[in-house]
N, C-alpha and C positions, 0 to 999 in steps of 0.2 A: 584761616582756610580762603582763599576764595572760591565763589563761586563757579566758577570752572574746573576747578578741581575736583568738581562734582562727574567731570565726566573722568574718568579712568585714558590712559595711555596706552594700550595695547599693542602690542608683536601679533605682526598675521605668519605664519609658518606653512609649508603646503600641508600640513597635518589641517590648521584649522582655518584656513579660507571659510570652507563651505559651513563650519560651526559656525564659526561669527556670524556669518551671511544668514542663517538660519535664528538665531540668537536674536540677533537684531526685527530680522522678521519676525519672530515667533510674538514681542512684545506690543505687536501692533493687531496681535488675531482680534478677533473679534470674540469675544467673553457670551457667555452662556447666559449672561442675563440682558446682555443686548440683543441676543435674539430672540428672548424670550421676551422684551420690550417691544420689538419690533411688530413682532407676531399677533401680541393684542392688541394693539394699536390696529394692524392692520385689520383685524377681524374684526371692531368695533366698527371702522368705518365700515367698512363692505357689508357690516349686519344694523347700523343705524343710518346712516351716510349722514348730510349736512349736520344732525342732529351730536354726532360725534363730530366732526369737525372741531362745529363751532365749540365744544370741549375744552379738546388738542389744545388752541388756540388760548382759550384762559386759562385751562392746568400750563403751559409752559409757557407760555408769551405773555402772559399776563396780561391780556388785549380782551375787552367782554367785546365781541360784535353780535347783530342781530344776521340772519340767512343773507338776508339782503344787499349789506356790506360784504360779503364775500368777496364781490368781485368789485373789483379800482374802476370806476367811475371818470366818465372820460375827463369828467373838472378836474379831480385828484391828479387826472395825469399833466393837465395843462398846467395845477398848480403849481406843479414841481420845478418849473423852470423857471419861478421864482424864487426858488430855494438853493438852487446851486451858482457856482462861480461860471460867469463865461470862458474862463480858461477851461474848468474840467469839461465843458460843452465842447468843447473844442478836440478837445486831446481826445474825447470818447468819437469824436468824427477822424482824425487821424490813427485812430486803433482801427475801426470801422473799414476807413478805407485800406489799408496795409490789407488786414485780413483779410478783405473779400479778391484785392487783386491775387492774392497767395492758393485759398481754397478755390479761385477760378480755372488755374492748371490743375488741379485736380479733376475736375471737369472734363481734361485732355483723354483719359486713362477710360472714360465711359466710352467703351464703344463696340453698336450691335454687330451682335454676328449672326451671318448666316449661311447656310450648309447644307448642300442637295446632293441626295445618292442614293443611288437602287433606287427610286418613289419616295424617299422621303426625306421631307422639308424640314427643319430647326431652324427656328428663327431666335433670340434671345436679344430682351431690349431694357435698359435702364429706365426703370418707373418710377419714383420718389413715393416716401411714403406721404400716406394720404392727412396722418395726423402726429403731434409728438407735444410733447411735454416738456417744457425745459426747466429745472430745477436748479435754482437759487439761495444759497444760503444766506444766512443774516446771523445775527449773533451780534458779538464788539465788530464785528467789520463789513462792511458794505463791497458788494461785488459786482458795480456795474459792467467790470470786462466780462465777466463771464457771460452776462445779457450777449454779448457782443457774439464769446468766443461759442457761444449754443447754438442762437440764433439765423446770424451771416449764413451760417453752411447751409441749414437746412432751407434760408429762404433761397441761398444760391442755387440746390435744389430740386425746387419747386413743392415743395410742403405747404398743402393747404391750408392746414390749419395750426397754429402755432402757438399753443397756450404758456402759459409762465406761471409761476408761482417760488412768492417768497415772502417770509416771514415777516411781518408787522413788526417793530418795535416794541417792545413795554412804555419806552417813552414816551413818543407819539400815537401809538394803537396806527403806524401807517408803515408801510414801504418805505427803505429807502429814499427822497425825492430822488438819486443820482441814480439808482436801478430802475425810476422808471422813465426818466428820460432816456437812459439807452432802451430801453425798452421801445419806447415811440421816435426813437429813430431808426431802429430793425422795421417800426413798420408795425408791434405788436400790440391788438387791444383784448386779447382774453388774458388780463393777470388778475390772479386771486389774492389775496391777503392769506393765505396758510403756507407754513412748510414743516418741517423735519416727517417724520413717520405719514404723518395723516395725507400732505399734499403726493406722497406717494400716490398711497392707499386708494386716493381721490382717483388722483392719474392713471393707475388702471382698474380702478372696479366702477368707477361713477359715483357721481350721487347725483340730486336736481338738481345742484346748482352749479355742478361739474361736470363736464360730461370726458367720457374715458377716452382715451387716446393708442394710438396703435404702438408708440414705442414712447422711452423717459428717458430724457440723456441730464448730464449737468451734476457738480460735485455733492461731496456730501460730509456730513462727519461719519460719526462709526454705524449710527442709526438708521442712517440714511442711505450710505450703503449696504447695510443686510436687509432693510426693505425691499433696495432695487434687487438684489439677488433673490431675496422670496415672491416678489411678484415674475420675475422672469418668465416664469411657466406661462404668464397668461400673456405680459404685453413682452415688446421686444425694449431692451437696454443696450445704451453704449458702451460702459465697459464700469465695475467695480470703483469708482475714482473719490478715493477717502482723503483722510491726511496727505497731506503733499511733501515729497521727498528729493531729498537732495544730497551730493555724493562726490564729493571736488578730488580729482584725483592730480598728484601737487607733487611736483618738484623743486627742486630747492634753488629756481629760475623763480620760485612764484611768491609773493607777494603775501607775507601772515596777514598783517592788516588785510587785505581786500577776501581774502579768506573768510576772516571772522564777520566779514561783513556783510559776504556772501551767506553761511551759515547764520547772520542774527536776522537778516534781513527772512530768510528760511524757517526761521523759527516763528517769527509772528505771526503766520497763518495760524496758529493754533496749537496749545498744548499739545498732542499727538501727532505735531511734524514732526520726521524723519531728518535730522540733518546731522552731515561725518563727513569727516576728512580720512582718505585713504592717501599714504603718504609715502616718501622714497627714505625718508629716516625720522627718527626719533627728534631730531633736532626742528625740524619743521612742524610737528605736531606741536611741540615743547610752542614753538614760538607761536603760533596759532593759538593755544588755549594762553598763553599769556595776555595776547589782544584782546581775544574773548574777554577777560577778565576786566582790562581794562575799559573796552565799549561797554562792557555788560551795567556797570552802576554807573553810567552816564545816561541806557537808550532809553528810549520811550516805551511802552509796552513790556516794560523789563522783565514784569512777572509772569506775562506768557514765556516771553522769550527763555527767559531761564527755568521752570519747568520743563518746555518743552529739551534742551540743552540735557536737562538730568534724566527724563523719562526713556529720551529714546536718541540722544543727542550721540558721536563714537569719535572718537581720534584711534585712529590705526595706520602701524607703520611697517616698512616689510623694505627689501635692498631692492628688493627683484620688482622689475615692473609688470613683468608676468604673475605674480601674484597678487597686485592691486586688481588690473587688468580679469581673472580668475573671481576674487573678487565682486567684484563689480557686476559680473555675468551671473554670478551665481544669487547676487539679491535683487536685480532686476529693476532696478529702480525709475523713479518719475524722469526724476530728473539727473544728468549728470555730466559734470563740469571738467574741463581737461585745460589744468591750468600746466605746461610740461614747457620743456624746451622745444621736441618737436610734439605739439599737440594734434595734428591731421593724423600722423600714424597712428598714436593713442589712441585718436577715435574710430581709427577704421576697425580699431581691432576689439571693441563694445559692440557687443551685437545682442546685446540683453538690456535697453532703456526705453522710457517715451521717447524722450528727448535727452539728444548730445549737444553740447553747447562747448565747442572749442573755442582758446585759447583767454587770453584772459581781460579780454574786452565784451565777452560776449555770457554775463553774469544773467543767471535765472529772472531773474528780477523782471531784466527787461524785457523778456519772452514773456512773461506774465501779460505783456502787454503790447509791445509794439513793433517784433521784431517780426510780423504776419504771421509767425508759427500759433498753433490752436493752444491753448493751455490746458485744455479739458485732454488728463492723458494719464495712462494705466498707472495704478500703484498697487501696492501687497503684494508684490511681485510677479505679475498680471502682466506686466513687460515685458516678459519671455515670449511672452507668444499673442500680445495684445498692440493694436499704436494706439495715439493719438486722436481723440474725435476730425471728423473733415466732411466735407463736400458728400463722401460716398458713403457714410453711416446713415444720410436717406435718403440712401437708394436701395430697389431691390431689382433685382433681375427678375424680370417676368419671361419663360422659355413655352415656345409654343411647336408645335410638330404638327403633321400632318402628314398622312401615310393614305400615299395611291392605291386604289382598289387593286392594280393589278401586280401591286408591290406584294402585299401581304402574304401568297401563301409559300414563299420562301421564307416562314419567318417560322413557319408553323413545327419546323421539324425544332430544332435550336429550344422554341419557347418547352414545346410537348415533351421534351429529355428534362429539363430544368423543373417545371412546375411540375412532373409524375420524383423527381429525384427531391425538391423541396417538399413533397406533398399535399401540391395546392392543385390538382385537378381542372380545377377549374378558370383558373387563367388558362391552360390550354383549351380549354372547353367552350367561351367567349371569340378565340381568335376561329376554334374550329368551326361554331354558327353563320360568319363568314364567308369562309373559304367553302363552305361543302359543296359545292356541283363543283369546286375544279378538285376537291380530292377522289371523287369516285370519279 
């Protein structure tokens, strides 16, 4: 039995479309153990601050730090440039330039609104959030591109204080040098060697060394997702950007080798990645399975890929394209690639996805880096009601209102009626105090 036969090929029917979507989504639901673990660490950091942070770095990253080494020194950032290739730095500059160009277009949606009627003036203005914490995962891979995706929109929005947290590697005891270079290219000067739930706790509650922020953004594994959701009652968060997801919609015109390559690229993100195919025939699904088997035996990171395919991979088929579209919208995945004869027409029918990639030459792996789109996207079904990270996530709408003295009496009647109906008579009394002379 080949490794990819661990992914069963299943048919979609009108009765099983939503069922299959729920099953796949359920595989990634946060377990009670994850919630308990996240709560415990959040509580420890909230109560004991830096001491708990240092213990977490030692426990999870196997790195012994002193308090004065939580924050990355400018010398370490300068030294990082000597540890990475000029080609990698040039690539980061390309991504930065393309992302900045795309994100600036979102700023065009930022419009101040002024309204004056009946003696009332309303003015709303977009203002930047004052401080933001950007979480950058570590572990088995480095994510300098995620630095750009999180920091550049914040910088363009005008955020004054941008903080970056990322775990140090147990081999070096340092944050990956390319992550430090990416942060420096974006102008980030406040960087901390701490990751996981402990980092989210520090950003939310603050410690002696790490002052708290007003919003936390960035992707992470299940524990980080749980921690962000738990602290969201105290600070803003972007979205629960958890393990990455890709669904490929394909017909007989798609290349099984391309599909297999894209699924494997998705799977190498981590063992919890969701990667699957919905095709218009069993033949396309079967040929994709064969291509996966052939590639998997010689792939780098094949153990991670194999476990991801086994745990959360799927190969589904149905003759009716309508069923495939229904399935995708029910699942609401992070990425959807449309590899069909008329991809634009199909893409227009997909309304619940973080990012829809159209045609055979628009792979999700390229969108992770160079297309100019942000790769911090909603996962776990939240794409049904959430959008990917953008400059707008770092702005808030402030509203100002001013009422003229001569206009207030006209509102007394409606306020009195509703206040008394709702059992809040002092709402009316507050207006009555101001217009007493006009009422007698």
